[in-house]
One Martini backbone bead per residue (centre of mass of N, CA, C, O) as a GRO file, in nm:
protein
  229
    1UNK     BB    1  -1.977   1.316   1.213
    2UNK     BB    2  -1.867   1.049   1.358
    3UNK     BB    3  -1.783   0.982   1.705
    4UNK     BB    4  -1.608   0.822   1.919
    5UNK     BB    5  -1.705   0.720   2.249
    6UNK     BB    6  -1.453   0.742   2.462
    7UNK     BB    7  -1.581   0.746   2.750
    8UNK     BB    8  -1.747   0.476   2.710
    9UNK     BB    9  -1.523   0.365   2.482
   10UNK     BB   10  -1.236   0.242   2.618
   11UNK     BB   11  -0.936   0.151   2.555
   12UNK     BB   12  -0.679  -0.085   2.666
   13UNK     BB   13  -0.566  -0.078   2.361
   14UNK     BB   14  -0.322   0.088   2.138
   15UNK     BB   15  -0.217   0.145   1.779
   16UNK     BB   16  -0.022   0.377   1.612
   17UNK     BB   17   0.046   0.399   1.251
   18UNK     BB   18   0.261   0.445   0.972
   19UNK     BB   19   0.184   0.365   0.648
   20UNK     BB   20   0.362   0.398   0.352
   21UNK     BB   21   0.632   0.574   0.379
   22UNK     BB   22   0.794   0.339   0.236
   23UNK     BB   23   0.972   0.209  -0.039
   24UNK     BB   24   1.055  -0.107  -0.166
   25UNK     BB   25   1.312  -0.194  -0.342
   26UNK     BB   26   1.546  -0.333  -0.493
   27UNK     BB   27   1.802  -0.549  -0.477
   28UNK     BB   28   2.117  -0.537  -0.450
   29UNK     BB   29   2.421  -0.687  -0.519
   30UNK     BB   30   2.484  -0.676  -0.193
   31UNK     BB   31   2.182  -0.724  -0.050
   32UNK     BB   32   2.036  -0.452  -0.039
   33UNK     BB   33   1.782  -0.254   0.059
   34UNK     BB   34   1.571  -0.013  -0.088
   35UNK     BB   35   1.458   0.313   0.017
   36UNK     BB   36   1.161   0.526  -0.023
   37UNK     BB   37   1.014   0.817   0.028
   38UNK     BB   38   0.706   0.948   0.053
   39UNK     BB   39   0.535   1.241   0.009
   40UNK     BB   40   0.269   1.178   0.193
   41UNK     BB   41   0.350   0.987   0.455
   42UNK     BB   42   0.119   0.811   0.441
   43UNK     BB   43  -0.091   0.613   0.672
   44UNK     BB   44  -0.318   0.558   0.909
   45UNK     BB   45  -0.321   0.323   1.175
   46UNK     BB   46  -0.553   0.140   1.401
   47UNK     BB   47  -0.538  -0.049   1.708
   48UNK     BB   48  -0.810  -0.182   1.907
   49UNK     BB   49  -0.907  -0.265   2.250
   50UNK     BB   50  -1.199  -0.419   2.411
   51UNK     BB   51  -1.416  -0.418   2.714
   52UNK     BB   52  -1.753  -0.528   2.765
   53UNK     BB   53  -1.986  -0.514   3.070
   54UNK     BB   54  -2.205  -0.316   2.975
   55UNK     BB   55  -2.498  -0.254   2.821
   56UNK     BB   56  -2.428   0.035   2.721
   57UNK     BB   57  -2.174  -0.050   2.565
   58UNK     BB   58  -2.294  -0.260   2.374
   59UNK     BB   59  -2.502  -0.069   2.242
   60UNK     BB   60  -2.300   0.140   2.141
   61UNK     BB   61  -2.138  -0.052   1.960
   62UNK     BB   62  -2.375  -0.139   1.781
   63UNK     BB   63  -2.447   0.139   1.676
   64UNK     BB   64  -2.178   0.198   1.542
   65UNK     BB   65  -2.175  -0.044   1.354
   66UNK     BB   66  -2.426   0.044   1.194
   67UNK     BB   67  -2.313   0.330   1.100
   68UNK     BB   68  -2.056   0.209   0.935
   69UNK     BB   69  -2.134   0.018   0.703
   70UNK     BB   70  -1.880  -0.185   0.683
   71UNK     BB   71  -1.680   0.085   0.618
   72UNK     BB   72  -1.826   0.321   0.444
   73UNK     BB   73  -1.808   0.493   0.704
   74UNK     BB   74  -1.687   0.753   0.860
   75UNK     BB   75  -1.464   0.829   1.147
   76UNK     BB   76  -1.378   0.963   1.456
   77UNK     BB   77  -1.064   0.889   1.612
   78UNK     BB   78  -0.944   0.892   1.909
   79UNK     BB   79  -0.658   0.962   2.095
   80UNK     BB   80  -0.472   0.834   2.374
   81UNK     BB   81  -0.309   1.138   2.498
   82UNK     BB   82  -0.331   1.252   2.787
   83UNK     BB   83  -0.053   1.155   2.925
   84UNK     BB   84   0.116   1.332   2.675
   85UNK     BB   85   0.016   1.599   2.704
   86UNK     BB   86   0.091   1.963   2.711
   87UNK     BB   87   0.008   2.056   3.000
   88UNK     BB   88  -0.032   2.315   3.187
   89UNK     BB   89   0.064   2.247   3.511
   90UNK     BB   90  -0.066   1.940   3.469
   91UNK     BB   91  -0.340   1.997   3.346
   92UNK     BB   92  -0.608   1.830   3.162
   93UNK     BB   93  -0.869   1.998   3.266
   94UNK     BB   94  -1.178   2.188   3.232
   95UNK     BB   95  -1.483   2.311   3.359
   96UNK     BB   96  -1.772   2.415   3.164
   97UNK     BB   97  -2.031   2.594   3.070
   98UNK     BB   98  -2.244   2.743   2.921
   99UNK     BB   99  -2.276   3.062   2.802
  100UNK     BB  100  -2.513   3.105   3.040
  101UNK     BB  101  -2.402   2.912   3.296
  102UNK     BB  102  -2.514   2.634   3.228
  103UNK     BB  103  -2.571   2.314   3.245
  104UNK     BB  104  -2.660   2.029   3.206
  105UNK     BB  105  -2.933   1.839   3.296
  106UNK     BB  106  -2.718   1.663   3.492
  107UNK     BB  107  -2.493   1.892   3.589
  108UNK     BB  108  -2.292   1.887   3.377
  109UNK     BB  109  -1.989   1.963   3.205
  110UNK     BB  110  -1.771   2.082   3.017
  111UNK     BB  111  -1.465   1.988   2.856
  112UNK     BB  112  -1.196   2.186   2.857
  113UNK     BB  113  -0.929   2.320   2.718
  114UNK     BB  114  -0.574   2.426   2.788
  115UNK     BB  115  -0.449   2.425   2.511
  116UNK     BB  116  -0.258   2.691   2.329
  117UNK     BB  117  -0.219   2.636   1.977
  118UNK     BB  118  -0.079   2.796   1.687
  119UNK     BB  119  -0.022   2.919   1.391
  120UNK     BB  120   0.228   3.163   1.292
  121UNK     BB  121   0.219   3.035   0.997
  122UNK     BB  122   0.202   2.941   0.704
  123UNK     BB  123   0.121   2.612   0.555
  124UNK     BB  124   0.195   2.380   0.340
  125UNK     BB  125   0.161   2.133   0.154
  126UNK     BB  126   0.367   1.894   0.305
  127UNK     BB  127   0.457   2.004   0.552
  128UNK     BB  128   0.721   1.961   0.830
  129UNK     BB  129   0.741   2.268   0.909
  130UNK     BB  130   0.650   2.455   1.205
  131UNK     BB  131   0.497   2.753   1.328
  132UNK     BB  132   0.443   2.840   1.670
  133UNK     BB  133   0.193   2.960   1.890
  134UNK     BB  134   0.264   2.978   2.241
  135UNK     BB  135   0.044   3.018   2.512
  136UNK     BB  136  -0.068   2.717   2.633
  137UNK     BB  137   0.213   2.519   2.727
  138UNK     BB  138   0.414   2.282   2.751
  139UNK     BB  139   0.701   2.168   2.688
  140UNK     BB  140   0.823   2.043   2.410
  141UNK     BB  141   0.977   1.705   2.320
  142UNK     BB  142   0.844   1.500   2.160
  143UNK     BB  143   0.567   1.276   2.066
  144UNK     BB  144   0.344   1.445   2.028
  145UNK     BB  145  -0.007   1.483   1.964
  146UNK     BB  146  -0.205   1.619   1.688
  147UNK     BB  147  -0.461   1.830   1.547
  148UNK     BB  148  -0.613   1.918   1.230
  149UNK     BB  149  -0.878   2.109   1.092
  150UNK     BB  150  -0.955   2.085   0.781
  151UNK     BB  151  -1.152   2.214   0.537
  152UNK     BB  152  -1.165   1.932   0.368
  153UNK     BB  153  -1.029   1.673   0.543
  154UNK     BB  154  -1.021   1.747   0.827
  155UNK     BB  155  -0.930   1.541   1.072
  156UNK     BB  156  -0.580   1.526   1.166
  157UNK     BB  157  -0.282   1.345   1.233
  158UNK     BB  158   0.007   1.428   1.445
  159UNK     BB  159   0.368   1.431   1.499
  160UNK     BB  160   0.621   1.521   1.703
  161UNK     BB  161   0.957   1.492   1.603
  162UNK     BB  162   1.067   1.793   1.661
  163UNK     BB  163   1.242   2.058   1.850
  164UNK     BB  164   1.279   2.388   1.886
  165UNK     BB  165   1.312   2.701   1.950
  166UNK     BB  166   1.209   2.968   2.150
  167UNK     BB  167   1.086   3.282   1.994
  168UNK     BB  168   0.866   3.506   2.082
  169UNK     BB  169   0.644   3.259   2.109
  170UNK     BB  170   0.803   3.085   1.888
  171UNK     BB  171   0.784   2.752   1.750
  172UNK     BB  172   0.972   2.491   1.614
  173UNK     BB  173   0.861   2.213   1.414
  174UNK     BB  174   0.848   1.871   1.347
  175UNK     BB  175   0.640   1.661   1.133
  176UNK     BB  176   0.418   1.369   1.131
  177UNK     BB  177   0.297   1.393   0.877
  178UNK     BB  178   0.253   1.562   0.627
  179UNK     BB  179   0.053   1.785   0.532
  180UNK     BB  180  -0.266   1.732   0.399
  181UNK     BB  181  -0.301   2.054   0.425
  182UNK     BB  182  -0.323   2.360   0.402
  183UNK     BB  183  -0.231   2.628   0.641
  184UNK     BB  184  -0.311   2.892   0.842
  185UNK     BB  185  -0.273   3.138   1.027
  186UNK     BB  186  -0.433   3.045   1.342
  187UNK     BB  187  -0.440   2.758   1.349
  188UNK     BB  188  -0.537   2.494   1.531
  189UNK     BB  189  -0.386   2.285   1.778
  190UNK     BB  190  -0.488   1.963   1.894
  191UNK     BB  191  -0.385   1.830   2.209
  192UNK     BB  192  -0.632   1.736   2.376
  193UNK     BB  193  -0.811   1.591   2.109
  194UNK     BB  194  -0.691   1.383   1.921
  195UNK     BB  195  -0.737   1.276   1.569
  196UNK     BB  196  -0.912   1.074   1.307
  197UNK     BB  197  -1.011   0.991   0.995
  198UNK     BB  198  -1.185   0.680   0.955
  199UNK     BB  199  -1.191   0.324   0.882
  200UNK     BB  200  -1.326   0.017   0.884
  201UNK     BB  201  -1.134  -0.299   0.826
  202UNK     BB  202  -1.303  -0.523   1.036
  203UNK     BB  203  -1.620  -0.584   1.030
  204UNK     BB  204  -1.643  -0.896   1.080
  205UNK     BB  205  -1.440  -0.868   1.364
  206UNK     BB  206  -1.529  -0.641   1.562
  207UNK     BB  207  -1.735  -0.827   1.718
  208UNK     BB  208  -1.804  -1.038   1.946
  209UNK     BB  209  -1.935  -1.262   2.112
  210UNK     BB  210  -2.178  -1.324   2.343
  211UNK     BB  211  -2.148  -1.422   2.646
  212UNK     BB  212  -2.280  -1.568   2.933
  213UNK     BB  213  -2.203  -1.284   3.095
  214UNK     BB  214  -2.245  -1.043   2.891
  215UNK     BB  215  -1.980  -1.024   2.733
  216UNK     BB  216  -1.750  -0.812   2.531
  217UNK     BB  217  -1.548  -0.780   2.252
  218UNK     BB  218  -1.308  -0.553   2.081
  219UNK     BB  219  -1.157  -0.530   1.743
  220UNK     BB  220  -1.004  -0.256   1.594
  221UNK     BB  221  -0.953  -0.154   1.248
  222UNK     BB  222  -0.796   0.138   1.129
  223UNK     BB  223  -0.824   0.359   0.841
  224UNK     BB  224  -0.746   0.613   0.667
  225UNK     BB  225  -0.956   0.874   0.546
  226UNK     BB  226  -0.990   1.080   0.229
  227UNK     BB  227  -1.246   1.192   0.259
  228UNK     BB  228  -1.449   1.431   0.266
  229UNK     BB  229  -1.601   1.601   0.542
   0.00000   0.00000   0.00000
């Protein structure tokens, strides 16, 4: 599956939100609106804004646009969570070579994650309370985002809604949305590079016209895709 090239095409603004979490019922006799929470927890939408001033960026954006087939093809959209991720000791990443100790052909290295968190117990479909085995992570405070790569639905995004006590290396959290798919103990929670499988919802207005200075803007509206990965 395509992954948005976050390093090359970094948004200067983005907003993730869960839509469809609650249903608005009829107005009562007293004039109050009634709301009911949906079991599935809604779906993610994401709005991102970009400014491209280098030819490599513009060509990369055009290539992605072509591959998305007007929104018919799903893509993994990373969330810009590095400033908020619970990196142990404040470090955001470390660089590692290939397994044989060699770098890439241009002498660059892989960027490896430092956060090590897994499920300490099985979690059912639509679970909102998770037991975590915390090996390498800063104290969770709530508001952090992570992903789980599910066997069928692939990479999904979650937010830590509240944090319980740590006991014996196990921490309880509440998350939203509810789990999209059941997960087994030992499943990794990706706090380093969270993201979600999405579809482009504004294909017609995705890329702006190329201006006289050969600059281009991009405003992407993404909607969570539930096709199998």
